[in-house]
SEFI-427952 format. One record per residue: residue in one letter; z negated, y negated, x of N, C-alpha, C in turn. Coordinates in nm, 4 decimals. Layout:
N
site type a nZ Z nY Y nX X caZ Z caY Y caX X cZ Z cY Y cX X .
...
This chain:
68
site type m nZ 4.6301 nY 1.8763 nX -0.3159 caZ 4.5152 caY 1.7346 caX -0.2414 cZ 4.4214 cY 1.7331 cX -0.4261 .
site type r nZ 4.5062 nY 1.7757 nX -0.5610 caZ 4.4197 caY 1.7341 caX -0.6633 cZ 4.2696 cY 1.7981 cX -0.6640 .
site type r nZ 4.2945 nY 1.9302 nX -0.5468 caZ 4.2241 caY 2.0779 caX -0.5859 cZ 4.1342 cY 2.0164 cX -0.5022 .
site type k nZ 4.1144 nY 1.9856 nX -0.3303 caZ 4.0368 caY 1.8873 caX -0.2399 cZ 3.9376 cY 1.7742 cX -0.3338 .
site type a nZ 4.0078 nY 1.7211 nX -0.3842 caZ 3.9399 caY 1.5788 caX -0.4064 cZ 3.8514 cY 1.6446 cX -0.5427 .
site type l nZ 3.9442 nY 1.7089 nX -0.6372 caZ 3.7862 caY 1.7746 caX -0.7286 cZ 3.6655 cY 1.8860 cX -0.6284 .
site type g nZ 3.6882 nY 1.9044 nX -0.4669 caZ 3.6123 caY 1.9622 caX -0.4671 cZ 3.5245 cY 1.8845 cX -0.3791 .
site type l nZ 3.5802 nY 1.7803 nX -0.3136 caZ 3.5023 caY 1.6001 caX -0.2773 cZ 3.4326 cY 1.5775 cX -0.3832 .
site type l nZ 3.4740 nY 1.5731 nX -0.5224 caZ 3.3922 caY 1.4755 caX -0.6107 cZ 3.2653 cY 1.6087 cX -0.6669 .
site type g nZ 3.2916 nY 1.7328 nX -0.6220 caZ 3.1743 caY 1.7821 caX -0.7154 cZ 3.0724 cY 1.8219 cX -0.5899 .
site type f nZ 3.0756 nY 1.8394 nX -0.4624 caZ 3.0233 caY 1.8121 caX -0.3867 cZ 2.9236 cY 1.6691 cX -0.3694 .
site type a nZ 2.9705 nY 1.5395 nX -0.3696 caZ 2.9242 caY 1.4091 caX -0.4096 cZ 2.8650 cY 1.4352 cX -0.5049 .
site type t nZ 2.8515 nY 1.5120 nX -0.6018 caZ 2.8199 caY 1.5239 caX -0.7337 cZ 2.6872 cY 1.6022 cX -0.6714 .
site type g nZ 2.6432 nY 1.7410 nX -0.6124 caZ 2.5595 caY 1.7632 caX -0.6336 cZ 2.5053 cY 1.7674 cX -0.4716 .
site type v nZ 2.5310 nY 1.6894 nX -0.3912 caZ 2.4415 caY 1.5686 caX -0.3104 cZ 2.3668 cY 1.4951 cX -0.3916 .
site type a nZ 2.4363 nY 1.3695 nX -0.4951 caZ 2.3540 caY 1.3220 caX -0.5311 cZ 2.2522 cY 1.3419 cX -0.6704 .
site type a nZ 2.2719 nY 1.4886 nX -0.7233 caZ 2.1572 caY 1.5863 caX -0.8108 cZ 2.0422 cY 1.6433 cX -0.7237 .
site type g nZ 2.0837 nY 1.6438 nX -0.6135 caZ 1.9503 caY 1.7075 caX -0.5172 cZ 1.9127 cY 1.6130 cX -0.4561 .
site type s nZ 1.9448 nY 1.4921 nX -0.4467 caZ 1.8903 caY 1.4606 caX -0.4046 cZ 1.7575 cY 1.3332 cX -0.4843 .
site type v nZ 1.8245 nY 1.3109 nX -0.6283 caZ 1.7274 caY 1.2827 caX -0.7536 cZ 1.5943 cY 1.3742 cX -0.7548 .
site type l nZ 1.6122 nY 1.4851 nX -0.7677 caZ 1.5651 caY 1.5902 caX -0.7934 cZ 1.4261 cY 1.5783 cX -0.6862 .
site type y nZ 1.4830 nY 1.5836 nX -0.5622 caZ 1.4111 caY 1.5780 caX -0.4797 cZ 1.2981 cY 1.4787 cX -0.4228 .
site type r nZ 1.3468 nY 1.3312 nX -0.4817 caZ 1.2576 caY 1.2317 caX -0.4846 cZ 1.1755 cY 1.2623 cX -0.6112 .
site type r nZ 1.2303 nY 1.3045 nX -0.7392 caZ 1.1118 caY 1.3369 caX -0.8197 cZ 1.0101 cY 1.4274 cX -0.7905 .
site type t nZ 1.0549 nY 1.5632 nX -0.6830 caZ 0.9391 caY 1.6302 caX -0.6643 cZ 0.8353 cY 1.5888 cX -0.5639 .
site type l nZ 0.8937 nY 1.5579 nX -0.4763 caZ 0.8453 caY 1.4396 caX -0.3791 cZ 0.7026 cY 1.2875 cX -0.4420 .
site type a nZ 0.7706 nY 1.2604 nX -0.5367 caZ 0.7062 caY 1.1260 caX -0.5712 cZ 0.5632 cY 1.1925 cX -0.6833 .
site type r nZ 0.5803 nY 1.3798 nX -0.7130 caZ 0.4874 caY 1.4130 caX -0.8142 cZ 0.4100 cY 1.4668 cX -0.6919 .
site type r nZ 0.4272 nY 1.5191 nX -0.6023 caZ 0.3116 caY 1.6000 caX -0.5409 cZ 0.2339 cY 1.4710 cX -0.4897 .
site type r nZ 0.2424 nY 1.3290 nX -0.4522 caZ 0.0931 caY 1.2548 caX -0.4112 cZ 0.0801 cY 1.1954 cX -0.5423 .
site type e nZ -0.0155 nY 1.2164 nX -0.6068 caZ -0.1071 caY 1.1177 caX -0.6633 cZ -0.2170 cY 0.9790 cX -0.6047 .
site type r nZ -0.2217 nY 0.8997 nX -0.6401 caZ -0.2908 caY 0.7687 caX -0.5879 cZ -0.3770 cY 0.7415 cX -0.6600 .
site type v nZ -0.4960 nY 0.6041 nX -0.6762 caZ -0.5143 caY 0.5662 caX -0.7491 cZ -0.5146 cY 0.3587 cX -0.7059 .
site type d nZ -0.3949 nY 0.3601 nX -0.8198 caZ -0.4501 caY 0.1649 caX -0.7685 cZ -0.5590 cY 0.1049 cX -0.8432 .
site type v nZ -0.5848 nY 0.0997 nX -0.8106 caZ -0.7734 caY -0.0518 caX -0.8197 cZ -0.6810 cY -0.1506 cX -0.8510 .
site type y nZ -0.6810 nY -0.2972 nX -0.9555 caZ -0.6654 caY -0.3480 caX -0.9599 cZ -0.8325 cY -0.4682 cX -0.9813 .
site type f nZ -0.8235 nY -0.5931 nX -0.8991 caZ -0.8882 caY -0.6704 caX -0.9231 cZ -0.9107 cY -0.8034 cX -0.9729 .
site type e nZ -0.9639 nY -0.8850 nX -1.0127 caZ -0.9408 caY -0.9868 caX -1.1810 cZ -0.9303 cY -1.0799 cX -1.0282 .
site type d nZ -0.9323 nY -1.1189 nX -0.9378 caZ -0.8800 caY -1.1836 caX -0.8298 cZ -0.7540 cY -1.1817 cX -0.7612 .
site type g nZ -0.6677 nY -1.0557 nX -0.8550 caZ -0.4950 caY -1.0359 caX -0.8543 cZ -0.4579 cY -1.0031 cX -0.6976 .
site type s nZ -0.6420 nY -0.9496 nX -0.6341 caZ -0.6001 caY -0.8187 caX -0.5865 cZ -0.6136 cY -0.6633 cX -0.6297 .
site type m nZ -0.5652 nY -0.6091 nX -0.4415 caZ -0.5047 caY -0.4614 caX -0.4980 cZ -0.5691 cY -0.3735 cX -0.4324 .
site type i nZ -0.5565 nY -0.2821 nX -0.3989 caZ -0.6914 caY -0.1621 caX -0.3686 cZ -0.6182 cY -0.0352 cX -0.3976 .
site type t nZ -0.4967 nY 0.0903 nX -0.2973 caZ -0.4665 caY 0.1832 caX -0.3493 cZ -0.5367 cY 0.2963 cX -0.3019 .
site type y nZ -0.5554 nY 0.4233 nX -0.3684 caZ -0.6328 caY 0.5171 caX -0.2563 cZ -0.5847 cY 0.6807 cX -0.2656 .
site type d nZ -0.4922 nY 0.6686 nX -0.1919 caZ -0.4408 caY 0.7988 caX -0.2242 cZ -0.5006 cY 0.9479 cX -0.2291 .
site type d nZ -0.4579 nY 1.0498 nX -0.2842 caZ -0.5256 caY 1.1487 caX -0.3490 cZ -0.6149 cY 1.2490 cX -0.1738 .
site type s nZ -0.5993 nY 1.1863 nX -0.0167 caZ -0.7346 caY 1.2698 caX 0.0661 cZ -0.8716 cY 1.1535 cX 0.0699 .
site type s nZ -0.8002 nY 1.0478 nX 0.0398 caZ -0.9555 caY 0.9739 caX 0.0391 cZ -1.0522 cY 1.0550 cX -0.0204 .
site type v nZ -1.1711 nY 0.9644 nX -0.0211 caZ -1.3148 caY 1.0146 caX -0.0734 cZ -1.2883 cY 0.9556 cX -0.2164 .
site type e nZ -1.2747 nY 0.8043 nX -0.1763 caZ -1.2812 caY 0.7307 caX -0.3158 cZ -1.1913 cY 0.8212 cX -0.4353 .
site type a nZ -1.0505 nY 0.8610 nX -0.4183 caZ -0.9515 caY 0.8890 caX -0.5116 cZ -0.9658 cY 0.9648 cX -0.5327 .
site type a nZ -1.1200 nY 1.0687 nX -0.4722 caZ -1.1682 caY 1.2144 caX -0.5521 cZ -1.2687 cY 1.2024 cX -0.6607 .
site type s nZ -1.3104 nY 1.1115 nX -0.6511 caZ -1.4231 caY 1.1173 caX -0.7902 cZ -1.3099 cY 0.9769 cX -0.8961 .
site type l nZ -1.2367 nY 0.8808 nX -0.8527 caZ -1.1522 caY 0.8456 caX -0.9285 cZ -1.0088 cY 0.8881 cX -0.9561 .
site type l nZ -0.9936 nY 0.9864 nX -0.9167 caZ -0.9015 caY 1.0676 caX -0.9560 cZ -0.8891 cY 1.1450 cX -1.1126 .
site type p nZ -1.0054 nY 1.2400 nX -1.1370 caZ -1.0232 caY 1.2692 caX -1.3041 cZ -1.0515 cY 1.1550 cX -1.3817 .
site type v nZ -1.1200 nY 1.1254 nX -1.3801 caZ -1.1210 caY 1.0059 caX -1.4295 cZ -1.0116 cY 0.9769 cX -1.4990 .
site type a nZ -0.8558 nY 0.8685 nX -1.3704 caZ -0.7975 caY 0.8281 caX -1.4069 cZ -0.6643 cY 0.9715 cX -1.4963 .
site type r nZ -0.6974 nY 1.0858 nX -1.4680 caZ -0.5776 caY 1.1881 caX -1.5267 cZ -0.6604 cY 1.1957 cX -1.6810 .
site type d nZ -0.7738 nY 1.1782 nX -1.6752 caZ -0.8231 caY 1.1778 caX -1.8452 cZ -0.8201 cY 1.0754 cX -1.9296 .
site type a nZ -0.7342 nY 0.9549 nX -1.8541 caZ -0.7754 caY 0.7810 caX -1.9204 cZ -0.5583 cY 0.8589 cX -1.9732 .
site type l nZ -0.4939 nY 0.9197 nX -1.8123 caZ -0.3713 caY 0.9525 caX -1.9108 cZ -0.3724 cY 1.0186 cX -1.9602 .
site type d nZ -0.4366 nY 1.1223 nX -1.9800 caZ -0.4279 caY 1.2214 caX -2.1292 cZ -0.4068 cY 1.1784 cX -2.2391 .
site type a nZ -0.5465 nY 1.1279 nX -2.2528 caZ -0.5440 caY 1.0915 caX -2.3520 cZ -0.5014 cY 0.9926 cX -2.4448 .
site type a nZ -0.3981 nY 0.8605 nX -2.3206 caZ -0.3212 caY 0.7946 caX -2.3791 cZ -0.1490 cY 0.8435 cX -2.4268 .
site type r nZ -0.1581 nY 1.0002 nX -2.3710 caZ -0.0321 caY 1.0439 caX -2.4123 cZ -0.0462 cY 1.0917 cX -2.5432 .
site type g nZ -0.2055 nY 1.0993 nX -2.6227 caZ -0.2141 caY 1.2127 caX -2.7114 cZ -0.1985 cY 1.3847 cX -2.6533 .
């Protein structure tokens, strides 16, 4: 009984860890640019849009500079 419980606990831990890694990997693949306007509105451009093609390099440079 104890061995079975430990096996189930190990399996559940593995599933949880796999889920976290999968979500992190999936989140890294998608790049997007969020543009906030003075009136409080916002628009998001994903990496496949024409607008993002010109904004993403600038955003990457800004993040690299902020990270030091």
